[in-house]
C-alpha positions in Angstrom: 43.4 -28.5 -3.8 42.5 -30.6 -6.9 41.1 -29.1 -10.1 37.9 -31.0 -9.7 35.4 -31.5 -6.9 34.0 -34.9 -5.8 31.3 -34.7 -8.3 33.7 -34.2 -11.2 32.8 -30.6 -11.7 35.9 -28.4 -12.4 36.6 -25.5 -10.1 36.3 -22.1 -11.6 39.7 -20.3 -12.0 40.2 -17.2 -9.8 41.9 -14.2 -11.5 45.3 -13.2 -10.3 45.3 -10.7 -7.5 45.4 -7.3 -9.3 46.2 -5.3 -6.2 49.9 -4.7 -6.6 49.9 -1.0 -5.6 47.8 1.3 -3.5 44.7 2.9 -4.8 45.5 6.7 -5.0 43.3 9.2 -3.2 42.9 7.7 0.2 44.2 9.7 3.1 45.4 8.3 6.4 42.8 8.5 9.2 43.6 11.3 11.7 45.1 10.2 15.0 43.2 11.2 18.1 42.8 9.7 21.5 40.8 6.5 21.4 37.1 6.6 22.3 35.9 5.5 25.7 36.0 1.8 26.2 34.4 0.1 29.2 36.7 -2.2 31.4 37.2 -5.7 30.1 34.9 -7.3 32.7 32.1 -5.0 31.6 32.7 -5.8 27.9 32.5 -9.5 28.6 29.3 -9.1 30.6 27.8 -7.0 27.8 27.9 -10.1 25.5 25.3 -11.7 27.7 23.5 -8.7 29.1 23.7 -6.0 26.5 23.0 -2.5 27.7 22.2 -0.8 24.3 18.7 -1.9 23.5 17.5 -1.5 19.9 14.3 -2.4 18.1 14.2 -5.5 15.9 13.3 -3.4 12.9 10.3 -3.3 10.6 9.6 -6.9 9.6 7.7 -5.7 6.5 10.8 -4.3 4.8 12.2 -7.5 3.5 15.1 -7.9 6.0 13.5 -10.8 7.8 13.6 -14.3 6.4 12.2 -14.2 2.9 10.0 -16.9 1.4 12.0 -18.8 -1.3 10.0 -18.8 -4.5 10.3 -21.8 -6.8 10.8 -21.3 -10.5 11.1 -23.6 -13.5 14.7 -23.6 -14.6 15.0 -21.3 -17.6 17.4 -21.6 -20.5 20.9 -20.1 -20.0 20.8 -16.3 -20.1 23.2 -13.9 -21.8 25.4 -11.5 -19.8 23.2 -8.6 -20.8 20.1 -10.1 -19.2 22.1 -10.9 -16.1 23.2 -7.3 -15.7 19.6 -6.2 -16.1 18.4 -8.4 -13.3 21.2 -7.3 -11.0 20.3 -3.6 -11.6 16.6 -4.3 -10.9 17.4 -6.1 -7.7 19.8 -3.4 -6.5 17.1 -0.8 -7.1 14.5 -2.7 -5.1 17.0 -3.5 -2.3 17.9 0.2 -2.0 14.2 1.2 -1.6 13.8 -1.5 1.1 16.9 -0.3 3.0 15.5 3.3 3.0 12.2 2.0 4.3 13.9 0.0 7.1 16.0 2.9 8.1 12.8 5.0 8.5 11.1 2.1 10.3 13.9 2.0 12.9 13.1 5.5 14.0 9.5 4.6 14.9 9.8 1.0 16.1 12.4 1.9 18.8 16.1 2.2 19.2 16.2 2.5 23.0 19.4 3.4 24.8 19.9 1.6 28.1 22.5 3.2 30.4 24.7 2.0 33.1 26.9 3.7 35.7 30.0 1.7 36.2 31.5 2.9 39.5 33.0 6.3 40.2 33.1 8.7 43.1 30.6 8.8 46.0 29.0 12.0 44.7 28.3 10.6 41.3 24.8 11.2 39.9 22.9 8.0 39.6 19.4 9.2 39.0 18.7 8.8 35.3 16.1 11.6 35.4 18.4 14.1 37.1 20.3 16.9 35.4 24.0 16.0 34.9 23.4 12.2 34.8 25.9 10.6 32.3 26.7 7.0 31.6 28.8 5.1 29.2 27.3 3.2 26.3 28.3 -0.3 25.6 29.2 -0.8 22.0 27.3 -3.3 19.8 29.3 -6.4 19.1 29.9 -7.8 15.6 31.2 -11.3 15.0 33.1 -12.5 12.0 33.0 -16.2 11.0 35.2 -17.5 8.2 34.0 -20.8 6.8 36.8 -23.1 5.5 36.6 -26.1 3.2 37.7 -29.6 3.9 41.3 -28.6 3.4 41.2 -25.6 5.6 41.2 -23.0 2.8 38.9 -20.0 2.7 35.4 -20.8 1.4 33.1 -17.9 2.5 32.5 -15.6 5.5 29.7 -13.9 7.2 29.3 -11.1 9.7 26.8 -11.6 12.6 25.6 -8.6 14.5 23.7 -9.9 17.6 20.6 -8.0 18.9 21.2 -6.4 22.2 18.4 -8.3 23.8 20.6 -11.4 23.8 18.8 -13.4 21.0 18.3 -12.7 17.3 20.4 -10.5 15.1 21.5 -9.8 11.6 23.6 -12.0 9.2 25.6 -10.5 6.4 27.3 -12.8 3.8 30.8 -11.8 2.9 32.1 -13.3 -0.4 35.8 -14.2 -0.6 36.4 -11.7 -3.5 35.1 -8.8 -1.5 37.9 -6.3 -2.0 39.3 -4.0 0.6 40.6 -0.7 -0.7 44.1 0.5 0.2 44.3 2.0 3.7 47.3 4.0 4.8 50.3 1.7 4.1 48.1 -1.4 3.5 47.5 -2.2 -0.2 44.2 -3.2 -1.7 43.5 -6.9 -1.3 40.8 -9.5 -1.6 39.3 -10.9 1.6 40.2 -14.5 0.8 43.8 -13.6 -0.1 44.2 -11.6 3.1 43.1 -14.7 5.1 45.4 -17.0 3.2 48.4 -14.7 3.5 48.0 -13.0 6.9 45.4 -15.0 8.8 42.3 -14.3 10.8 43.5 -11.3 12.9 44.4 -9.4 9.7 40.9 -10.0 8.2 39.3 -9.0 11.5 41.2 -5.7 11.6 40.9 -4.9 7.9 37.1 -5.6 7.8 36.6 -3.3 10.7 38.5 -0.5 8.9 36.7 -1.1 5.7 33.2 -1.1 7.3 33.9 1.7 9.8 33.3 -0.2 13.1 35.2 -2.6 15.3 34.7 -6.3 14.7 34.7 -7.7 18.2 35.5 -11.3 17.4 36.7 -13.6 14.6 36.5 -17.3 14.3 37.0 -20.0 11.7 34.2 -22.5 11.0 35.1 -25.9 9.7 33.1 -27.3 6.7 31.8 -30.0 8.9 29.8 -27.5 11.0 28.0 -26.3 7.9 27.4 -29.9 6.8 25.8 -30.7 10.1 23.5 -27.7 9.9 22.0 -29.3 6.7 20.8 -32.2 9.0 21.5 -34.8 6.4 18.9 -33.4 4.0 19.4 -31.6 0.6 19.5 -27.9 0.8 17.0 -26.5 -1.7 17.3 -22.9 -2.7 16.1 -20.6 -5.5 19.4 -19.9 -7.4 19.1 -16.3 -8.8 21.2 -16.9 -12.0 23.2 -19.4 -13.9 26.7 -20.0 -12.4 29.3 -20.5 -15.1 32.5 -22.4 -14.5 35.4 -23.5 -16.6 36.7 -27.0 -17.5 40.3 -28.1 -17.6 40.8 -26.7 -21.0 39.5 -23.3 -19.9 36.2 -23.6 -21.7 33.1 -22.1 -20.0 30.6 -24.6 -18.7 27.3 -24.3 -16.9 27.9 -25.3 -13.2 24.6 -24.5 -11.7 21.4 -23.5 -13.5 19.2 -20.7 -12.2 15.9 -21.6 -10.6 15.3 -24.3 -8.0 18.5 -26.0 -7.0 19.1 -28.9 -4.7 22.5 -29.2 -2.9 23.7 -32.3 -1.1 24.9 -31.5 2.4 28.5 -32.1 1.4 28.1 -29.7 -1.6 27.0 -26.7 0.4 30.4 -25.3 1.4 31.8 -25.7 -2.1 28.7 -23.8 -3.5 29.2 -21.0 -0.9 32.8 -20.5 -2.0 32.3 -20.8 -5.7 33.0 -17.7 -7.8 31.4 -18.1 -11.2 33.1 -16.8 -14.4 32.0 -13.2 -14.8 29.8 -13.4 -11.7 29.5 -10.0 -9.9 30.2 -10.1 -6.1 26.6 -8.9 -5.3 25.3 -12.0 -7.1 27.6 -14.3 -5.1 26.5 -12.6 -1.9 22.8 -13.2 -2.8 23.5 -16.9 -3.5 25.2 -17.2 -0.1 22.2 -15.5 1.5 19.8 -18.1 -0.1 21.9 -20.9 1.4 22.1 -19.3 4.9 18.4 -18.6 4.9 17.6 -22.2 4.3 20.2 -23.5 6.9 19.0 -21.1 9.6 15.3 -21.8 9.0 16.1 -25.5 9.2 17.8 -25.0 12.6 15.5 -22.5 14.3 15.1 -23.2 18.0 17.8 -25.9 17.9 20.8 -26.1 20.3 23.8 -25.8 18.0 26.4 -25.4 20.7 27.9 -28.7 19.8 28.9 -27.8 16.3 32.5 -28.3 15.4 34.6 -25.2 16.2 37.7 -23.7 14.6 40.5 -21.4 15.8 39.6 -17.9 17.0 41.6 -14.7 16.8 43.8 -13.6 19.6 41.9 -11.7 22.3 38.7 -12.6 20.6 35.4 -12.0 22.4 33.8 -14.8 20.4 31.3 -17.0 22.2 31.8 -19.7 19.5 30.0 -20.4 16.3 27.5 -22.9 17.7 26.6 -20.7 20.6 26.3 -17.7 18.4 24.0 -19.5 16.0 21.9 -20.8 18.9 21.5 -17.2 20.3 20.8 -15.9 16.8 18.0 -18.5 16.2 16.5 -17.9 19.6 15.0 -14.6 18.5 14.1 -12.8 15.3 16.9 -12.9 12.8 17.4 -11.0 9.5 19.7 -11.4 6.5 21.2 -8.2 5.0 23.6 -7.3 2.3 26.6 -4.9 2.2 26.2 -1.9 0.0 28.7 -2.4 -2.9 30.5 -0.3 -5.4 33.2 -1.0 -8.0 36.8 -0.4 -6.9 39.3 1.3 -9.2 42.2 -0.9 -9.9 45.6 0.4 -11.0 45.6 -1.8 -14.1 42.0 -0.8 -14.9 40.9 -4.1 -16.5 39.7 -6.1 -13.5 36.3 -5.3 -11.9 36.5 -5.6 -8.1 33.7 -4.8 -5.6 34.2 -3.1 -2.3 31.9 -1.7 0.5 30.3 1.5 -0.7 31.3 4.4 1.4 28.0 6.2 0.6 25.9 3.3 1.6 27.8 2.3 4.7 26.3 5.1 6.9 22.8 3.6 6.7 24.1 0.1 6.8 25.8 0.7 10.1 22.7 2.4 11.6 20.6 -0.5 10.5 22.8 -3.4 11.4 25.2 -2.5 14.2 23.5 0.6 15.7 26.1 1.5 18.4 29.4 1.0 16.6 32.8 1.2 18.3 35.6 2.9 16.3 37.8 0.3 14.7 40.9 2.4 15.3 41.7 5.7 17.0 40.2 8.6 15.0 38.1 6.6 12.6 34.9 7.3 14.5 35.1 10.4 16.8 33.9 9.6 20.3 30.7 11.6 21.1 28.7 12.4 24.2 24.9 12.7 23.6 23.2 14.8 26.3 19.5 15.7 26.6 18.8 19.3 27.4 15.0 18.7 27.5 12.7 16.3 29.4 11.7 14.6 26.1 13.5 11.3 26.3 12.4 10.1 22.8 14.9 12.6 21.3 17.8 10.2 22.1 16.8 7.6 19.5 16.8 9.7 16.3 19.7 11.8 17.7 21.9 8.7 18.2 21.1 7.6 14.6 22.2 10.9 13.2 25.5 10.8 15.1 26.3 7.3 13.9 25.2 8.0 10.3 27.5 11.0 10.3 30.5 8.8 11.0 31.0 9.2 14.8 30.2 6.9 17.7 28.2 7.5 20.8 30.2 6.6 23.9 28.4 8.6 26.6 24.7 9.5 27.0 22.7 11.2 29.6 21.4 14.6 30.7 22.7 18.1 30.3 23.2 20.2 33.4 19.8 21.8 32.6 16.6 20.8 30.9 15.9 24.3 29.6 18.3 24.2 26.6 16.5 25.9 23.7 18.9 25.4 20.8 20.8 22.1 20.0 24.6 22.6 20.5 27.4 20.7 18.8 30.9 21.3 20.1 34.2 19.6 19.4 37.7 19.5 20.6 40.7 19.4 18.2 41.0 19.8 14.5 40.7 16.1 13.9 37.1 16.0 15.2 36.0 19.1 13.2 34.8 17.2 10.0 32.6 14.8 11.8 31.4 17.5 14.2 30.4 19.6 11.1 28.5 16.6 9.6 26.6 16.0 12.9 25.8 19.7 13.2 24.5 19.7 9.6 22.1 16.9 10.5 20.7 19.1 13.3 20.6 22.3 11.3 23.2 24.1 13.5 26.8 25.0 13.4 29.6 23.2 15.3 31.9 25.2 17.5 35.2 24.4 19.1 35.3 23.8 22.9 38.3 22.3 24.6 36.4 21.7 27.8 34.8 18.4 26.9 34.5 15.2 29.1 37.6 13.0 29.2 37.7 10.6 26.2 35.2 12.6 24.2 36.0 14.7 21.2 32.4 15.8 20.3 29.5 16.7 22.5 25.9 17.1 21.3 23.3 18.7 23.7 19.8 18.3 22.5 17.6 21.4 22.8 13.9 22.1 22.5 14.3 22.9 18.8 14.9 19.2 18.2 11.4 18.5 19.7 9.8 20.7 17.1 11.8 19.1 14.3 10.8 15.6 15.3 7.2 16.7 15.7 7.2 18.1 12.2 8.5 14.9 10.7 12.1 15.8 10.4 13.1 12.1 10.3 10.3 11.0 8.1 
């Protein structure tokens, strides 16, 4: 790739990869039997007729399309002012995320169940004691946008709504860092793609976020250019973007405020990492571009967009089809929670998904996650021991937020259960079972007689009705 783009603007240099050894402190994930996974034909069908129905969320929280406000371009700001704006935005964003999480409880997070064969005496009445059915996991699609030379530019995660249209888009900058995991060293997303390819990014992203990424596909730059429809893409650039010239001197690449990008400039802007620019800022710039492109194409048939290679055994429906489905319903743009990653050398600031913030992120965006590897998310059966069906919604959220995944849902053998029960099988499941039990105010106990493929079982009792009525989730 040349040192300058078509407009004569020099590319910003990217620092050398500082990840030359593992970050200390991470422990390997415990190995347990994998969670229940529906047969392949059911998983394929679920992409078109999802069985886990969730609400679209509270549209007043700021996670729908936001109105782009136009500002007169100010003078170049100092780094101190830039950090102050980042801190202010992070605080407001955190409050909005908390509000959305609460809104999900009340706007609906319905669990739709399906019996998928079995013996002749299997219980198929959803209102009968003993009825149990598998949950179909929520899909999550990774799209890696490449430049005109096929190199990494940017990426985004798309979590489709279970209704078949709409969903959530999460920008993923190239210098998003993955912490060391077991024998895998810490690495930047863009470097992992360059060195190991799409499948490696798909696997590592799932491990980093705590849920399986069901498909991965490359998107050629021409697809993004076509989404611009031949018109400039006008965005509200949140801050000055500083680059470097051939001599290494810092130069202003893009001024903050209203910014107009020619269609052929969009991919370059998405992939640009400004000198000293924090990853959260880069993600917000990407979000502004995707907001404009998606709004411009709402209701359009994008199935004819150019397509790139997909990962092996990918469940991808294709970028164009995915965008068409997304824009056929209510869509939202969201951001990963970030934290700074400790680097062995200690002089490079890297940003990685925040472990503390991921629990609410997954509940908000993916809802019914599937474990990315055996033992990462313990497979959980959620059974209702009362006749109050509304208990399933907040109960499923608590289980997911605690780090587990719901694979079976249904009714206990009796509807007269008074106290909520959390049981687990095996030492590997004990930590997540304890976290779930703490959410319900009970103590987890060990029980080796759990359904096949399940390591934790939660039976909701009438005490949970009282808790919900008193505003326990408020």
